[in-house]
Each structure stands twice: as C-alpha cells, then as structure tokens.
N, CA, C and O atoms as CSV, one atom per row, in Angstrom:
chain,resi,resn,atom,element,x,y,z
A,1,MET,N,N,134.718,30.153,78.079
A,1,MET,CA,C,135.831,30.118,78.694
A,1,MET,C,C,137.166,29.971,78.019
A,1,MET,O,O,137.171,29.440,76.909
A,2,PRO,N,N,138.327,30.385,78.563
A,2,PRO,CA,C,139.518,30.227,77.608
A,2,PRO,C,C,140.103,28.773,78.241
A,2,PRO,O,O,139.880,28.340,79.371
A,3,ASP,N,N,140.861,28.187,77.250
A,3,ASP,CA,C,141.420,26.711,77.292
A,3,ASP,C,C,142.998,27.179,77.831
A,3,ASP,O,O,143.390,28.307,78.128
A,4,GLN,N,N,143.623,26.082,77.838
A,4,GLN,CA,C,145.317,26.489,78.462
A,4,GLN,C,C,145.884,27.196,77.509
A,4,GLN,O,O,146.936,27.734,77.855
A,5,ASP,N,N,145.477,27.412,76.215
A,5,ASP,CA,C,146.132,28.048,75.424
A,5,ASP,C,C,145.686,29.690,75.148
A,5,ASP,O,O,146.238,30.495,74.397
A,6,GLY,N,N,144.605,29.869,75.943
A,6,GLY,CA,C,144.207,31.080,75.926
A,6,GLY,C,C,142.816,31.260,74.827
A,6,GLY,O,O,142.088,32.246,74.713
A,7,ASN,N,N,142.755,30.056,74.149
A,7,ASN,CA,C,141.578,30.101,73.039
A,7,ASN,C,C,140.361,30.140,73.674
A,7,ASN,O,O,140.362,29.442,74.688
A,8,PRO,N,N,139.139,30.798,73.413
A,8,PRO,CA,C,137.799,30.517,73.837
A,8,PRO,C,C,137.059,29.282,73.302
A,8,PRO,O,O,137.066,28.961,72.113
A,9,VAL,N,N,136.460,28.659,74.213
A,9,VAL,CA,C,135.842,27.598,74.279
A,9,VAL,C,C,134.426,27.618,74.661
A,9,VAL,O,O,134.039,28.180,75.685
A,10,ASN,N,N,133.535,26.915,73.721
A,10,ASN,CA,C,132.249,26.820,74.309
A,10,ASN,C,C,131.693,25.407,74.091
A,10,ASN,O,O,131.889,24.821,73.027
A,11,LEU,N,N,131.088,24.931,74.971
A,11,LEU,CA,C,130.503,23.506,74.843
A,11,LEU,C,C,129.665,23.278,73.393
A,11,LEU,O,O,129.679,22.220,72.765
A,12,SER,N,N,128.996,24.389,73.031
A,12,SER,CA,C,128.448,24.043,71.863
A,12,SER,C,C,129.492,23.810,70.612
A,12,SER,O,O,128.923,23.437,69.586
A,13,ASP,N,N,130.838,23.955,70.520
A,13,ASP,CA,C,131.910,23.824,69.581
A,13,ASP,C,C,131.719,22.263,69.606
A,13,ASP,O,O,132.047,21.725,68.549
A,14,PHE,N,N,131.257,21.422,70.594
A,14,PHE,CA,C,131.430,19.973,70.476
A,14,PHE,C,C,129.970,19.149,70.142
A,14,PHE,O,O,129.791,17.951,70.363
A,15,ALA,N,N,128.935,20.125,69.532
A,15,ALA,CA,C,127.729,19.438,69.133
A,15,ALA,C,C,128.096,18.303,68.634
A,15,ALA,O,O,129.179,18.152,68.067
A,16,GLY,N,N,127.206,17.358,68.797
A,16,GLY,CA,C,127.282,16.082,67.811
A,16,GLY,C,C,128.307,14.903,68.684
A,16,GLY,O,O,128.311,13.705,68.404
A,17,LYS,N,N,129.015,15.430,69.605
A,17,LYS,CA,C,129.796,14.649,70.465
A,17,LYS,C,C,129.547,14.466,71.919
A,17,LYS,O,O,128.939,15.345,72.530
A,18,LYS,N,N,129.999,13.317,72.564
A,18,LYS,CA,C,129.671,13.262,73.950
A,18,LYS,C,C,130.861,13.962,74.454
A,18,LYS,O,O,131.950,13.932,73.880
A,19,ILE,N,N,130.595,14.655,75.655
A,19,ILE,CA,C,131.628,15.576,76.585
A,19,ILE,C,C,131.589,14.919,77.821
A,19,ILE,O,O,130.537,14.823,78.453
A,20,VAL,N,N,132.680,14.447,78.227
A,20,VAL,CA,C,133.167,14.266,79.718
A,20,VAL,C,C,133.606,15.614,80.416
A,20,VAL,O,O,134.754,16.003,80.199
A,21,LEU,N,N,132.877,16.270,81.141
A,21,LEU,CA,C,133.336,17.468,81.655
A,21,LEU,C,C,133.537,17.093,83.130
A,21,LEU,O,O,132.628,16.783,83.899
A,22,TYR,N,N,134.724,17.156,83.399
A,22,TYR,CA,C,135.103,17.086,85.011
A,22,TYR,C,C,135.639,18.273,85.616
A,22,TYR,O,O,136.498,18.919,85.018
A,23,PHE,N,N,135.181,18.652,86.836
A,23,PHE,CA,C,135.502,19.741,87.443
A,23,PHE,C,C,136.731,19.205,88.681
A,23,PHE,O,O,136.736,18.101,89.225
A,24,TYR,N,N,137.430,20.000,88.848
A,24,TYR,CA,C,138.617,19.462,89.763
A,24,TYR,C,C,139.012,20.885,90.898
A,24,TYR,O,O,138.670,22.057,90.742
A,25,PRO,N,N,139.602,20.455,91.715
A,25,PRO,CA,C,139.808,21.708,92.622
A,25,PRO,C,C,141.242,22.464,92.135
A,25,PRO,O,O,141.291,23.694,92.093
A,26,ARG,N,N,142.201,21.775,91.835
A,26,ARG,CA,C,143.603,22.469,91.450
A,26,ARG,C,C,144.317,21.782,90.757
A,26,ARG,O,O,144.331,20.555,90.858
A,27,ASP,N,N,145.014,22.416,89.956
A,27,ASP,CA,C,146.299,21.954,89.100
A,27,ASP,C,C,147.337,21.416,90.142
A,27,ASP,O,O,147.405,21.864,91.286
A,28,ASN,N,N,148.074,20.500,89.697
A,28,ASN,CA,C,149.277,20.069,90.328
A,28,ASN,C,C,149.063,19.706,91.855
A,28,ASN,O,O,149.970,19.949,92.651
A,29,THR,N,N,148.017,19.196,92.227
A,29,THR,CA,C,147.774,18.465,93.461
A,29,THR,C,C,147.763,17.042,93.306
A,29,THR,O,O,147.302,16.505,92.298
A,30,PRO,N,N,148.234,16.440,94.227
A,30,PRO,CA,C,148.146,14.985,94.229
A,30,PRO,C,C,146.898,14.103,93.384
A,30,PRO,O,O,147.010,13.354,92.413
A,31,GLY,N,N,145.765,14.481,94.108
A,31,GLY,CA,C,144.556,13.936,93.560
A,31,GLY,C,C,144.216,14.395,92.208
A,31,GLY,O,O,143.839,13.561,91.385
A,32,CYS,N,N,144.324,15.796,91.853
A,32,CYS,CA,C,144.136,16.434,90.570
A,32,CYS,C,C,144.928,15.748,89.395
A,32,CYS,O,O,144.474,15.485,88.281
A,33,THR,N,N,146.326,15.485,89.905
A,33,THR,CA,C,147.191,15.170,88.927
A,33,THR,C,C,146.598,13.617,88.609
A,33,THR,O,O,146.160,13.277,87.510
A,34,ARG,N,N,146.661,12.920,89.562
A,34,ARG,CA,C,146.163,11.384,89.384
A,34,ARG,C,C,144.983,11.372,88.507
A,34,ARG,O,O,145.046,10.653,87.510
A,35,GLN,N,N,143.955,12.031,88.716
A,35,GLN,CA,C,142.797,12.138,87.962
A,35,GLN,C,C,143.039,12.726,86.510
A,35,GLN,O,O,142.329,12.257,85.620
A,36,ALA,N,N,143.907,13.643,86.193
A,36,ALA,CA,C,143.996,14.232,84.720
A,36,ALA,C,C,144.900,12.995,84.038
A,36,ALA,O,O,144.686,12.604,82.890
A,37,CYS,N,N,145.873,12.470,84.849
A,37,CYS,CA,C,146.716,11.414,84.257
A,37,CYS,C,C,146.075,10.322,83.612
A,37,CYS,O,O,146.273,9.845,82.494
A,38,ALA,N,N,144.935,9.875,84.884
A,38,ALA,CA,C,144.037,8.745,84.320
A,38,ALA,C,C,143.151,8.924,83.022
A,38,ALA,O,O,142.924,8.018,82.220
A,39,PHE,N,N,142.662,10.278,82.927
A,39,PHE,CA,C,141.982,10.667,81.682
A,39,PHE,C,C,143.138,10.679,80.187
A,39,PHE,O,O,142.872,10.235,79.070
A,40,ALA,N,N,144.230,11.235,80.571
A,40,ALA,CA,C,145.133,11.217,79.451
A,40,ALA,C,C,145.383,9.736,79.121
A,40,ALA,O,O,145.320,9.425,77.931
A,41,GLN,N,N,145.651,8.815,80.002
A,41,GLN,CA,C,145.953,7.516,79.832
A,41,GLN,C,C,144.651,6.921,78.801
A,41,GLN,O,O,144.904,6.428,77.702
A,42,SER,N,N,143.615,7.016,79.193
A,42,SER,CA,C,142.331,6.662,78.471
A,42,SER,C,C,141.946,7.529,77.240
A,42,SER,O,O,140.954,7.148,76.617
A,43,TRP,N,N,142.561,8.590,76.821
A,43,TRP,CA,C,142.255,9.674,76.000
A,43,TRP,C,C,141.850,8.800,74.686
A,43,TRP,O,O,140.696,8.828,74.258
A,44,GLU,N,N,142.828,8.058,74.099
A,44,GLU,CA,C,142.443,7.211,72.911
A,44,GLU,C,C,141.151,6.455,72.662
A,44,GLU,O,O,140.513,6.328,71.617
A,45,ASP,N,N,140.906,5.948,73.981
A,45,ASP,CA,C,139.702,5.068,74.229
A,45,ASP,C,C,138.517,5.941,74.089
A,45,ASP,O,O,137.606,5.790,73.275
A,46,TYR,N,N,138.639,6.909,75.014
A,46,TYR,CA,C,137.356,8.256,74.829
A,46,TYR,C,C,137.344,8.624,73.432
A,46,TYR,O,O,136.245,8.458,72.905
A,47,SER,N,N,138.356,9.128,72.600
A,47,SER,CA,C,138.192,9.341,71.362
A,47,SER,C,C,137.508,8.317,70.319
A,47,SER,O,O,136.675,8.698,69.497
A,48,GLU,N,N,137.919,7.049,70.426
A,48,GLU,CA,C,137.217,6.062,69.806
A,48,GLU,C,C,135.966,5.880,70.082
A,48,GLU,O,O,135.326,5.207,69.275
A,49,LEU,N,N,135.379,6.332,71.089
A,49,LEU,CA,C,134.140,6.289,71.267
A,49,LEU,C,C,133.397,7.666,71.254
A,49,LEU,O,O,132.320,7.821,71.831
A,50,GLY,N,N,133.983,8.574,70.618
A,50,GLY,CA,C,133.373,9.789,70.367
A,50,GLY,C,C,133.172,10.763,71.217
A,50,GLY,O,O,132.322,11.642,71.069
A,51,ALA,N,N,134.004,10.654,72.228
A,51,ALA,CA,C,133.700,11.553,73.763
A,51,ALA,C,C,135.010,12.465,73.704
A,51,ALA,O,O,136.144,12.087,73.411
A,52,VAL,N,N,134.619,13.685,74.031
A,52,VAL,CA,C,135.976,14.773,74.323
A,52,VAL,C,C,135.801,14.888,75.863
A,52,VAL,O,O,134.785,14.971,76.553
A,53,VAL,N,N,136.991,14.869,76.146
A,53,VAL,CA,C,137.431,14.988,77.706
A,53,VAL,C,C,137.965,16.711,78.043
A,53,VAL,O,O,138.984,17.225,77.581
A,54,ILE,N,N,137.185,17.228,78.761
A,54,ILE,CA,C,137.347,18.582,79.331
A,54,ILE,C,C,137.423,18.758,80.775
A,54,ILE,O,O,136.443,18.648,81.513
A,55,GLY,N,N,138.461,19.001,81.117
A,55,GLY,CA,C,138.635,19.500,82.639
A,55,GLY,C,C,138.509,21.036,83.035
A,55,GLY,O,O,139.085,21.809,82.270
A,56,ILE,N,N,137.880,21.554,84.054
A,56,ILE,CA,C,137.698,22.868,84.374
A,56,ILE,C,C,138.098,22.838,85.930
A,56,ILE,O,O,137.690,22.026,86.760
A,57,SER,N,N,138.960,23.870,86.134
A,57,SER,CA,C,138.937,24.282,87.616
A,57,SER,C,C,139.149,25.827,87.438
A,57,SER,O,O,139.036,26.353,86.330
A,58,LYS,N,N,139.485,26.587,88.658
A,58,LYS,CA,C,139.496,28.141,88.730
A,58,LYS,C,C,140.903,28.304,88.588
A,58,LYS,O,O,141.295,29.434,88.879
A,59,ASP,N,N,141.703,27.555,88.252
A,59,ASP,CA,C,143.323,27.939,88.249
A,59,ASP,C,C,143.132,28.847,86.718
A,59,ASP,O,O,142.128,28.815,86.006
A,60,SER,N,N,144.368,29.623,86.467
A,60,SER,CA,C,144.647,30.395,85.519
A,60,SER,C,C,144.952,29.442,84.236
A,60,SER,O,O,145.240,28.245,84.207
A,61,VAL,N,N,144.807,30.289,83.294
A,61,VAL,CA,C,145.292,29.835,81.811
A,61,VAL,C,C,146.670,29.475,81.925
A,61,VAL,O,O,146.955,28.415,81.368
A,62,ALA,N,N,147.672,30.125,82.544
A,62,ALA,CA,C,149.120,29.976,82.616
A,62,ALA,C,C,149.230,28.677,83.383
A,62,ALA,O,O,149.899,27.795,82.845
A,63,SER,N,N,148.683,28.425,84.545
A,63,SER,CA,C,148.666,27.344,85.533
A,63,SER,C,C,148.357,26.020,84.553
A,63,SER,O,O,149.166,25.111,84.369
A,64,HIS,N,N,147.146,26.092,84.017
A,64,HIS,CA,C,146.688,25.099,83.054
A,64,HIS,C,C,147.914,24.574,82.115
A,64,HIS,O,O,148.376,23.446,81.944
A,65,GLN,N,N,148.282,25.950,81.534
A,65,GLN,CA,C,149.290,25.402,80.316
A,65,GLN,C,C,150.500,24.651,80.866
A,65,GLN,O,O,150.930,23.623,80.343
A,66,LYS,N,N,151.073,25.278,82.051
A,66,LYS,CA,C,152.016,24.274,82.549
A,66,LYS,C,C,151.515,22.930,83.153
A,66,LYS,O,O,152.237,21.936,83.073
A,67,PHE,N,N,150.504,22.883,83.652
A,67,PHE,CA,C,150.057,21.468,84.213
A,67,PHE,C,C,149.955,20.736,82.968
A,67,PHE,O,O,150.418,19.596,82.941
A,68,ALA,N,N,149.371,21.267,81.847
A,68,ALA,CA,C,149.146,20.283,80.687
A,68,ALA,C,C,150.306,19.827,79.930
A,68,ALA,O,O,150.360,18.734,79.367
A,69,GLN,N,N,151.304,20.768,79.938
A,69,GLN,CA,C,152.742,20.350,79.534
A,69,GLN,C,C,153.345,19.495,80.365
A,69,GLN,O,O,153.799,18.440,79.922
A,70,LYS,N,N,153.419,19.752,81.408
A,70,LYS,CA,C,154.142,18.820,82.530
A,70,LYS,C,C,153.885,17.562,82.368
A,70,LYS,O,O,154.839,16.791,82.263
A,71,PHE,N,N,152.506,17.053,82.308
A,71,PHE,CA,C,151.924,15.832,82.385
A,71,PHE,C,C,151.370,15.412,81.072
A,71,PHE,O,O,150.650,14.415,81.004
A,72,HIS,N,N,151.678,16.143,79.993
A,72,HIS,CA,C,151.465,15.533,78.595
A,72,HIS,C,C,149.834,15.282,78.552
A,72,HIS,O,O,149.353,14.184,78.275
A,73,LEU,N,N,149.047,16.462,78.866
A,73,LEU,CA,C,147.622,16.165,78.809
A,73,LEU,C,C,147.113,16.275,77.512
A,73,LEU,O,O,147.484,17.289,76.921
A,74,PRO,N,N,146.429,15.585,76.950
A,74,PRO,CA,C,146.055,15.662,75.455
A,74,PRO,C,C,144.539,16.343,75.095
A,74,PRO,O,O,144.032,16.398,73.975
A,75,PHE,N,N,143.969,16.840,76.354
A,75,PHE,CA,C,142.592,17.170,76.291
A,75,PHE,C,C,142.561,18.500,76.749
A,75,PHE,O,O,143.632,18.836,77.254
A,76,LEU,N,N,141.624,19.435,76.741
A,76,LEU,CA,C,141.294,20.906,76.984
A,76,LEU,C,C,141.216,20.669,78.718
A,76,LEU,O,O,140.879,19.702,79.402
A,77,LEU,N,N,141.752,22.192,79.083
A,77,LEU,CA,C,141.773,22.457,80.268
A,77,LEU,C,C,140.987,23.921,80.449
A,77,LEU,O,O,141.585,24.902,80.006
A,78,LEU,N,N,139.877,24.098,80.980
A,78,LEU,CA,C,139.170,25.356,81.118
A,78,LEU,C,C,139.470,26.094,82.171
A,78,LEU,O,O,139.514,25.546,83.272
A,79,SER,N,N,139.750,27.551,82.032
A,79,SER,CA,C,140.148,28.395,83.247
A,79,SER,C,C,138.796,29.006,83.526
A,79,SER,O,O,138.236,29.598,82.604
A,80,ASP,N,N,138.306,28.932,84.531
A,80,ASP,CA,C,137.222,29.573,85.354
A,80,ASP,C,C,137.385,30.147,86.536
A,80,ASP,O,O,136.974,29.565,87.540
A,81,PRO,N,N,138.068,31.499,86.633
A,81,PRO,CA,C,138.547,32.043,87.799
A,81,PRO,C,C,137.483,32.705,88.362
A,81,PRO,O,O,137.495,33.059,89.540
A,82,ASP,N,N,136.456,32.922,87.527
A,82,ASP,CA,C,135.143,33.948,88.156
A,82,ASP,C,C,133.999,32.894,88.520
A,82,ASP,O,O,132.896,33.235,88.947
A,83,LEU,N,N,134.396,31.566,88.299
A,83,LEU,CA,C,133.355,30.527,89.160
A,83,LEU,C,C,132.078,30.403,88.166
A,83,LEU,O,O,131.046,29.840,88.530
A,84,GLN,N,N,132.231,30.954,86.935
A,84,GLN,CA,C,130.624,30.986,86.168
A,84,GLN,C,C,130.281,29.610,86.072
A,84,GLN,O,O,129.240,29.204,86.589
A,85,ALA,N,N,131.189,28.720,85.355
A,85,ALA,CA,C,130.643,27.333,85.109
A,85,ALA,C,C,130.650,26.617,86.337
A,85,ALA,O,O,129.729,25.825,86.530
A,86,ILE,N,N,131.618,26.776,87.282
A,86,ILE,CA,C,131.690,25.981,88.418
A,86,ILE,C,C,130.439,26.458,89.175
A,86,ILE,O,O,129.874,25.494,89.691
A,87,ARG,N,N,129.950,27.382,89.362
A,87,ARG,CA,C,128.671,27.527,90.071
A,87,ARG,C,C,127.564,27.127,89.192
A,87,ARG,O,O,126.561,26.697,89.762
A,88,ALA,N,N,127.560,27.185,87.944
A,88,ALA,CA,C,126.321,26.998,87.144
A,88,ALA,C,C,126.039,25.432,87.272
A,88,ALA,O,O,124.905,24.967,87.392
A,89,TYR,N,N,127.162,24.709,87.234
A,89,TYR,CA,C,127.326,23.249,87.588
A,89,TYR,C,C,126.994,22.558,88.944
A,89,TYR,O,O,126.784,21.352,89.081
A,90,ASP,N,N,126.978,23.523,89.949
A,90,ASP,CA,C,126.700,23.595,91.190
A,90,ASP,C,C,127.936,22.640,91.836
A,90,ASP,O,O,127.595,21.651,92.486
A,91,VAL,N,N,129.247,22.911,91.671
A,91,VAL,CA,C,130.174,22.279,92.387
A,91,VAL,C,C,131.274,23.059,93.141
A,91,VAL,O,O,132.418,22.663,93.360
A,92,TRP,N,N,130.750,24.179,93.480
A,92,TRP,CA,C,131.427,25.213,94.274
A,92,TRP,C,C,130.318,25.022,95.653
A,92,TRP,O,O,129.181,25.485,95.734
A,93,GLN,N,N,130.945,24.315,96.525
A,93,GLN,CA,C,130.370,23.841,97.765
A,93,GLN,C,C,131.099,23.834,98.924
A,93,GLN,O,O,132.323,23.963,98.896
A,94,GLU,N,N,130.473,23.697,99.953
A,94,GLU,CA,C,130.956,23.712,101.342
A,94,GLU,C,C,131.948,22.605,101.458
A,94,GLU,O,O,131.526,21.512,101.081
A,95,LYS,N,N,133.116,22.645,101.878
A,95,LYS,CA,C,133.973,21.291,102.173
A,95,LYS,C,C,134.645,21.578,103.540
A,95,LYS,O,O,135.055,22.659,103.962
A,96,LYS,N,N,134.662,20.395,104.120
A,96,LYS,CA,C,135.366,20.314,105.533
A,96,LYS,C,C,136.612,19.445,105.379
A,96,LYS,O,O,136.491,18.333,104.865
A,97,LEU,N,N,137.833,19.896,105.804
A,97,LEU,CA,C,139.118,19.418,105.894
A,97,LEU,C,C,139.715,19.588,107.247
A,97,LEU,O,O,139.809,20.729,107.700
A,98,TYR,N,N,140.096,18.647,107.880
A,98,TYR,CA,C,140.950,18.627,109.158
A,98,TYR,C,C,139.998,19.643,110.168
A,98,TYR,O,O,140.576,20.417,110.931
A,99,GLY,N,N,138.671,19.592,110.125
A,99,GLY,CA,C,137.754,20.325,111.038
A,99,GLY,C,C,137.606,21.564,110.588
A,99,GLY,O,O,136.886,22.284,111.278
A,100,LYS,N,N,138.126,22.073,109.532
A,100,LYS,CA,C,137.875,23.615,108.999
A,100,LYS,C,C,136.947,23.479,107.782
A,100,LYS,O,O,137.150,22.705,106.847
A,101,THR,N,N,135.866,24.353,107.905
A,101,THR,CA,C,134.897,24.336,106.863
A,101,THR,C,C,135.387,25.654,105.838
A,101,THR,O,O,135.812,26.703,106.321
A,102,SER,N,N,135.262,25.435,104.425
A,102,SER,CA,C,135.590,26.433,103.489
A,102,SER,C,C,134.808,26.084,102.178
A,102,SER,O,O,134.256,25.010,101.940
A,103,MET,N,N,134.849,26.936,101.556
A,103,MET,CA,C,134.120,26.765,100.053
A,103,MET,C,C,135.255,26.255,98.921
A,103,MET,O,O,136.393,26.717,99.000
A,104,GLY,N,N,134.963,25.431,98.019
A,104,GLY,CA,C,135.750,24.795,97.267
A,104,GLY,C,C,135.132,24.139,96.192
A,104,GLY,O,O,133.901,24.117,96.196
A,105,VAL,N,N,135.755,23.588,95.250
A,105,VAL,CA,C,135.104,22.553,94.212
A,105,VAL,C,C,135.359,21.360,94.395
A,105,VAL,O,O,136.472,20.835,94.406
A,106,VAL,N,N,134.068,20.747,94.588
A,106,VAL,CA,C,133.934,19.277,94.728
A,106,VAL,C,C,133.981,18.671,93.452
A,106,VAL,O,O,133.218,18.903,92.514
A,107,ARG,N,N,134.976,17.840,93.481
A,107,ARG,CA,C,135.340,17.017,92.411
A,107,ARG,C,C,134.177,16.158,91.789
A,107,ARG,O,O,133.754,15.117,92.292
A,108,THR,N,N,133.685,16.772,90.548
A,108,THR,CA,C,132.377,15.958,90.134
A,108,THR,C,C,132.641,16.142,88.410
A,108,THR,O,O,133.213,17.066,87.831
A,109,THR,N,N,132.073,15.044,87.902
A,109,THR,CA,C,132.153,14.638,86.340
A,109,THR,C,C,130.791,14.479,86.092
A,109,THR,O,O,129.996,13.908,86.839
A,110,TYR,N,N,130.462,15.185,84.648
A,110,TYR,CA,C,129.179,15.222,84.103
A,110,TYR,C,C,129.578,14.626,82.497
A,110,TYR,O,O,130.466,14.989,81.726
A,111,LEU,N,N,128.582,13.622,82.370
A,111,LEU,CA,C,128.588,13.383,80.888
A,111,LEU,C,C,127.460,13.815,80.046
A,111,LEU,O,O,126.277,13.514,80.208
A,112,ILE,N,N,127.941,14.519,79.177
A,112,ILE,CA,C,126.856,15.299,78.381
A,112,ILE,C,C,126.668,14.814,77.059
A,112,ILE,O,O,127.723,14.728,76.430
A,113,ASP,N,N,125.592,14.452,76.418
A,113,ASP,CA,C,125.328,13.485,75.303
A,113,ASP,C,C,125.445,14.469,74.058
A,113,ASP,O,O,125.702,15.649,74.296
A,114,GLU,N,N,125.280,14.074,72.817
A,114,GLU,CA,C,125.390,14.607,71.562
A,114,GLU,C,C,124.678,15.760,71.482
A,114,GLU,O,O,125.162,16.695,70.844
A,115,ASP,N,N,123.441,15.892,72.099
A,115,ASP,CA,C,122.462,16.896,71.720
A,115,ASP,C,C,122.670,17.903,72.964
A,115,ASP,O,O,121.830,18.781,73.158
A,116,GLY,N,N,123.886,17.761,73.873
A,116,GLY,CA,C,123.957,18.881,74.888
A,116,GLY,C,C,123.149,18.791,76.359
A,116,GLY,O,O,123.010,19.680,77.199
A,117,THR,N,N,122.707,17.527,76.373
A,117,THR,CA,C,121.787,17.346,77.643
A,117,THR,C,C,122.856,16.459,78.461
A,117,THR,O,O,123.582,15.572,78.012
A,118,ILE,N,N,122.756,16.940,79.787
A,118,ILE,CA,C,123.504,16.129,81.063
A,118,ILE,C,C,122.804,14.541,80.789
A,118,ILE,O,O,121.599,14.295,80.742
A,119,GLU,N,N,123.798,13.685,80.647
A,119,GLU,CA,C,123.219,12.170,80.521
A,119,GLU,C,C,123.448,11.668,82.083
A,119,GLU,O,O,122.510,11.048,82.584
A,120,LYS,N,N,124.494,11.867,82.792
A,120,LYS,CA,C,124.929,11.320,83.958
A,120,LYS,C,C,125.737,12.409,84.617
A,120,LYS,O,O,126.648,13.064,84.110
A,121,ALA,N,N,125.285,12.480,85.735
A,121,ALA,CA,C,126.170,13.504,86.745
A,121,ALA,C,C,126.872,12.407,87.802
A,121,ALA,O,O,126.182,11.465,88.192
A,122,MET,N,N,128.233,12.544,88.248
A,122,MET,CA,C,128.821,11.843,89.060
A,122,MET,C,C,129.481,12.557,90.229
A,122,MET,O,O,130.687,12.778,90.127
A,123,PRO,N,N,128.817,12.959,91.365
A,123,PRO,CA,C,129.261,14.119,92.258
A,123,PRO,C,C,130.431,13.341,93.211
A,123,PRO,O,O,130.361,12.116,93.315
A,124,LYS,N,N,131.270,13.925,93.749
A,124,LYS,CA,C,132.258,13.585,94.749
A,124,LYS,C,C,133.063,12.304,94.463
A,124,LYS,O,O,133.364,11.442,95.288
A,125,VAL,N,N,133.391,12.331,93.011
A,125,VAL,CA,C,134.250,11.158,92.258
A,125,VAL,C,C,135.529,11.211,92.973
A,125,VAL,O,O,135.984,12.235,93.482
A,126,LYS,N,N,136.226,9.773,92.990
A,126,LYS,CA,C,137.481,9.693,93.326
A,126,LYS,C,C,138.587,9.716,92.218
A,126,LYS,O,O,138.448,9.104,91.158
A,127,PRO,N,N,139.677,10.449,92.523
A,127,PRO,CA,C,140.298,10.756,91.333
A,127,PRO,C,C,141.034,9.516,90.770
A,127,PRO,O,O,141.342,9.561,89.579
A,128,ASP,N,N,141.340,8.449,91.467
A,128,ASP,CA,C,141.941,7.159,90.780
A,128,ASP,C,C,141.130,6.421,90.013
A,128,ASP,O,O,141.646,5.642,89.212
A,129,THR,N,N,139.740,6.521,90.108
A,129,THR,CA,C,138.827,5.536,89.467
A,129,THR,C,C,137.805,6.418,88.434
A,129,THR,O,O,137.075,5.805,87.655
A,130,ASN,N,N,137.806,7.580,88.474
A,130,ASN,CA,C,136.677,8.496,87.848
A,130,ASN,C,C,136.947,8.246,86.320
A,130,ASN,O,O,135.981,8.119,85.569
A,131,ALA,N,N,138.143,8.175,85.870
A,131,ALA,CA,C,138.187,8.050,84.172
A,131,ALA,C,C,137.586,6.721,84.049
A,131,ALA,O,O,136.510,6.604,83.464
A,132,ALA,N,N,138.247,5.610,84.600
A,132,ALA,CA,C,137.870,4.189,84.303
A,132,ALA,C,C,136.397,3.988,84.511
A,132,ALA,O,O,135.929,3.027,83.900
A,133,GLU,N,N,135.596,4.671,85.223
A,133,GLU,CA,C,134.184,4.531,85.735
A,133,GLU,C,C,133.365,5.032,84.318
A,133,GLU,O,O,132.445,4.440,83.754
A,134,ILE,N,N,133.979,6.256,83.955
A,134,ILE,CA,C,133.039,6.750,82.887
A,134,ILE,C,C,133.383,5.992,81.643
A,134,ILE,O,O,132.434,5.753,80.896
A,135,LEU,N,N,134.657,5.539,81.258
A,135,LEU,CA,C,134.904,4.771,80.100
A,135,LEU,C,C,134.090,3.783,80.146
A,135,LEU,O,O,133.410,3.522,79.154
A,136,ALA,N,N,133.991,3.002,81.356
A,136,ALA,CA,C,133.203,1.791,81.340
A,136,ALA,C,C,131.906,1.951,81.040
A,136,ALA,O,O,131.307,1.091,80.394
A,137,TYR,N,N,131.300,3.099,81.483
A,137,TYR,CA,C,129.809,3.492,81.305
A,137,TYR,C,C,129.471,3.599,79.777
A,137,TYR,O,O,128.557,3.012,79.198
A,138,LEU,N,N,130.439,4.511,79.208
A,138,LEU,CA,C,130.322,4.508,77.587
A,138,LEU,C,C,130.479,3.318,76.677
A,138,LEU,O,O,129.843,3.149,75.636
A,139,ARG,N,N,131.429,2.477,77.197
A,139,ARG,CA,C,131.559,1.039,76.602
A,139,ARG,C,C,130.267,0.240,76.736
A,139,ARG,O,O,129.716,-0.398,75.839
A,140,GLU,N,N,129.861,0.382,78.037
A,140,GLU,CA,C,128.565,-0.597,78.307
A,140,GLU,C,C,127.227,-0.150,77.411
A,140,GLU,O,O,126.412,-0.934,76.924
A,141,LYS,N,N,127.205,1.330,77.315
A,141,LYS,CA,C,126.311,1.977,76.552
A,141,LYS,C,C,126.278,1.715,75.042
A,141,LYS,O,O,125.250,1.590,74.377
A,142,LYS,N,N,127.730,1.639,74.517
A,142,LYS,CA,C,127.858,1.291,73.285
A,142,LYS,C,C,127.352,-0.173,73.032
A,142,LYS,O,O,126.471,-0.426,72.209
A,143,GLU,N,N,127.908,-1.009,73.717
A,143,GLU,CA,C,127.734,-2.385,73.577
A,143,GLU,C,C,125.816,-2.820,73.557
A,143,GLU,O,O,125.265,-3.669,72.857
A,144,ARG,N,N,125.262,-1.996,74.463
A,144,ARG,CA,C,123.665,-1.968,74.508
A,144,ARG,C,C,123.182,-1.617,73.155
A,144,ARG,O,O,122.163,-2.177,72.750
A,145,LYS,N,N,123.782,-0.772,72.422
A,145,LYS,CA,C,123.162,-0.038,71.177
A,145,LYS,C,C,123.599,-1.077,70.035
A,145,LYS,O,O,123.027,-1.098,68.945
A,146,ALA,N,N,124.602,-1.896,70.348
A,146,ALA,CA,C,125.284,-2.739,69.041
A,146,ALA,C,C,124.209,-4.009,68.936
A,146,ALA,O,O,124.362,-4.877,68.077
C-alpha cells in the first residue's frame, strides 16, 4: 500500500523489527488525531525498543500527507481505500452510532513480532490510551527477557 508520500510499503520491509500496526477510522477526526499524536509523542520510545509504528485507514494518500504534516507525525500512514488490509485484518465491521448501523473501521491495534507473526491483537482500543498500553507491553516484555 502507498504511504503518505505515495511510496509503496510492504510489511516485509520491516523484517526483524516489531511492528505496531494500528487501524483507525479517519484522518483529522478528534479520536484519530489524539491517537496519532499519542503515538507520535512516544515515537522515540518505540524506536528505542526496536518497534515501527504504522497507521492504516481508508483515507487517500493526499489526506494522509496533510494529516501527517499538520500534526508532525514521524511514522508511516498507509492508504487503503480498497480495504484490502482493513478486510484482511478483520477491522471492517458493523458499527452503531446514535441508533444507526453502518460499516466502518473498528479502531484496532496489532503487534507483529520480528518474524511477521501477530503477537498481540487489541480490538476496540481507546484512542487516548492505546499508544501507552502497547508501549507498556513492549517494555514489560523487554524487562522479562533481561
């Protein structure tokens, strides 16, 4: 899939690194902005732990580029307008809002290990705590190994 600069990205590009792959509904919405900014604030901590952060939504490359520039996001945002990854990771689901039912992206984060295997799946995450929860998990796991 293309990133916010239009460059093609494959998860295999990150072999040997942990990947924090988070799916979010839409650029520039309040919850998605808080979630992205929380990941940005912790980006150096993730890097020190050998983890790459990647956000995916169905927004366009141009939308991602504006979003990343506006909020100084240091990580990749991948554009999935055809819902290929979104469906493959089963985050395109029925949602209810104000009594109406529609299909949309359910905010979900996957932690993928260095071998490309899903290590942890976190469905229906909260935008304000998701980045900190994943970071705490990675730190705890590192401490256990030490």
